[in-house]
Backbone as CSV, one residue per row, in Angstrom:
resi,resn,N_x,N_y,N_z,CA_x,CA_y,CA_z,C_x,C_y,C_z
1,GLN,0.830,-1.191,0.000,0.000,0.000,0.000,0.875,1.255,0.000
2,VAL,1.986,1.221,0.719,2.900,2.361,0.736,3.438,2.632,-0.667
3,ILE,3.819,1.583,-1.372,4.346,1.738,-2.730,3.296,2.347,-3.645
4,ARG,2.048,1.866,-3.526,0.969,2.405,-4.364,0.749,3.893,-4.077
5,LEU,0.760,4.278,-2.797,0.597,5.687,-2.448,1.755,6.529,-2.970
6,MET,2.972,5.982,-2.917,4.127,6.713,-3.437,4.017,6.896,-4.949
7,GLN,3.575,5.849,-5.651,3.453,5.929,-7.108,2.404,6.955,-7.517
8,ARG,1.341,7.056,-6.741,0.294,8.030,-7.033,0.649,9.430,-6.562
9,GLY,1.718,9.535,-5.767,2.099,10.831,-5.224,1.265,11.233,-4.027
10,ASP,0.600,10.271,-3.397,-0.281,10.563,-2.271,0.386,10.381,-0.912
11,LEU,1.657,10.063,-0.890,2.352,9.832,0.369,3.047,11.130,0.772
12,ASP,2.520,11.782,1.808,3.100,13.062,2.197,4.403,12.870,2.960
13,GLU,5.084,13.970,3.215,6.417,13.922,3.819,6.420,13.290,5.205
14,SER,5.371,13.534,6.001,5.358,12.948,7.348,5.245,11.429,7.279
15,LEU,4.483,10.917,6.314,4.381,9.469,6.152,5.690,8.879,5.640
16,LYS,6.358,9.581,4.743,7.655,9.113,4.261,8.635,9.025,5.426
17,GLU,8.605,10.025,6.301,9.486,10.009,7.467,9.136,8.852,8.387
18,ASP,7.841,8.582,8.581,7.420,7.451,9.407,7.965,6.137,8.848
19,VAL,7.864,5.976,7.545,8.369,4.756,6.901,9.864,4.622,7.144
20,MET,10.608,5.709,6.974,12.060,5.652,7.146,12.448,5.345,8.599
21,VAL,11.741,5.937,9.556,12.047,5.680,10.966,11.807,4.219,11.300
22,VAL,10.695,3.675,10.827,10.378,2.269,11.110,11.396,1.347,10.443
23,LEU,11.753,1.621,9.197,12.730,0.776,8.507,14.099,0.829,9.188
24,ARG,14.518,2.036,9.613,15.794,2.148,10.331,15.757,1.352,11.629
25,ALA,14.643,1.445,12.354,14.527,0.723,13.625,14.549,-0.786,13.404
26,LEU,13.900,-1.243,12.346,13.915,-2.673,12.054,15.334,-3.136,11.737
27,ARG,16.035,-2.338,10.983,17.416,-2.685,10.624,18.300,-2.706,11.867
28,ARG,18.178,-1.673,12.682,18.974,-1.612,13.909,18.561,-2.710,14.874
29,GLY,17.279,-3.020,14.905,16.791,-4.081,15.794,17.395,-5.419,15.435
30,ALA,17.553,-5.672,14.141,18.165,-6.927,13.702,19.619,-6.980,14.151
31,ILE,20.298,-5.863,14.056,21.699,-5.803,14.480,21.789,-5.895,16.000
32,ALA,20.920,-5.156,16.699,20.940,-5.153,18.172,20.549,-6.514,18.729
33,GLY,19.714,-7.250,17.996,19.306,-8.567,18.450,20.473,-9.529,18.575
34,GLU,21.529,-9.237,17.847,22.721,-10.077,17.904,23.592,-9.727,19.108
35,GLN,23.358,-8.548,19.696,24.150,-8.111,20.832,23.451,-8.499,22.126
36,VAL,24.207,-8.615,23.190,23.642,-8.965,24.486,23.221,-7.694,25.199
37,GLY,21.966,-7.674,25.726,21.478,-6.527,26.486,21.039,-5.394,25.587
38,ALA,20.306,-4.464,26.159,19.828,-3.311,25.406,19.986,-2.061,26.260
39,SER,20.413,-1.002,25.646,20.604,0.249,26.364,19.299,1.020,26.443
40,ASP,19.273,2.024,27.312,18.098,2.894,27.413,17.848,3.604,26.090
41,GLU,18.922,3.987,25.416,18.801,4.677,24.132,18.123,3.774,23.096
42,ALA,18.515,2.514,23.061,17.906,1.572,22.123,16.429,1.378,22.450
43,TYR,16.103,1.323,23.733,14.706,1.163,24.142,13.872,2.360,23.693
44,LEU,14.379,3.568,23.906,13.652,4.774,23.497,13.512,4.849,21.979
45,GLU,14.552,4.444,21.275,14.489,4.434,19.816,13.421,3.451,19.330
46,HIS,13.359,2.301,19.973,12.351,1.305,19.622,10.944,1.837,19.912
47,ALA,10.768,2.475,21.046,9.459,3.035,21.405,9.036,4.115,20.410
48,ALA,9.966,4.969,20.017,9.662,6.011,19.035,9.277,5.393,17.696
49,ALA,9.984,4.354,17.300,9.666,3.682,16.036,8.273,3.064,16.086
50,MET,7.908,2.510,17.230,6.566,1.932,17.360,5.491,3.010,17.211
51,LEU,5.727,4.187,17.762,4.768,5.288,17.617,4.655,5.723,16.156
52,HIS,5.792,5.792,15.468,5.765,6.123,14.036,5.008,5.052,13.260
53,PHE,5.229,3.794,13.625,4.542,2.692,12.955,3.032,2.791,13.172
54,CYS,2.618,3.093,14.388,1.180,3.230,14.678,0.566,4.362,13.857
55,ARG,1.279,5.491,13.762,0.771,6.612,12.978,0.697,6.232,11.500
56,LEU,1.685,5.480,11.030,1.693,5.023,9.645,0.497,4.119,9.359
57,VAL,0.247,3.159,10.254,-0.883,2.249,10.075,-2.201,3.025,10.096
58,LEU,-2.328,3.975,10.993,-3.542,4.781,11.064,-3.772,5.542,9.763
59,ASN,-2.718,6.175,9.253,-2.857,6.936,7.999,-3.158,6.025,6.815
60,LEU,-2.523,4.878,6.768,-2.789,3.937,5.663,-4.198,3.375,5.755
61,SER,-4.673,3.144,6.970,-6.039,2.660,7.153,-7.053,3.688,6.671
62,GLU,-6.796,4.952,7.011,-7.679,6.026,6.554,-7.666,6.132,5.036
63,ALA,-6.489,5.967,4.426,-6.391,6.034,2.965,-7.136,4.872,2.329
64,ALA,-7.066,3.694,2.939,-7.775,2.524,2.399,-9.276,2.714,2.485
65,ILE,-9.741,3.314,3.558,-11.181,3.569,3.707,-11.637,4.570,2.660
66,GLU,-10.829,5.599,2.414,-11.181,6.599,1.406,-11.215,5.996,0.002
67,ASP,-10.342,5.004,-0.260,-10.308,4.354,-1.576,-11.507,3.461,-1.807
68,SER,-12.141,3.013,-0.721,-13.279,2.087,-0.846,-14.524,2.754,-1.361
């Protein structure tokens, strides 16, 4: 759905930023998963990424409803 919105030009800058934050967190999470323990900074970064992900899902859900 993100790709379709990007192709149509309907993905605004805040959604693009949400996608990038979530992708960075997933990448870092994979790397951090190999390390023992987690720092407070990693925890806060993960929490922020989850909030971006929730906002992304909400916006995509609204876009899907509008398309229906």
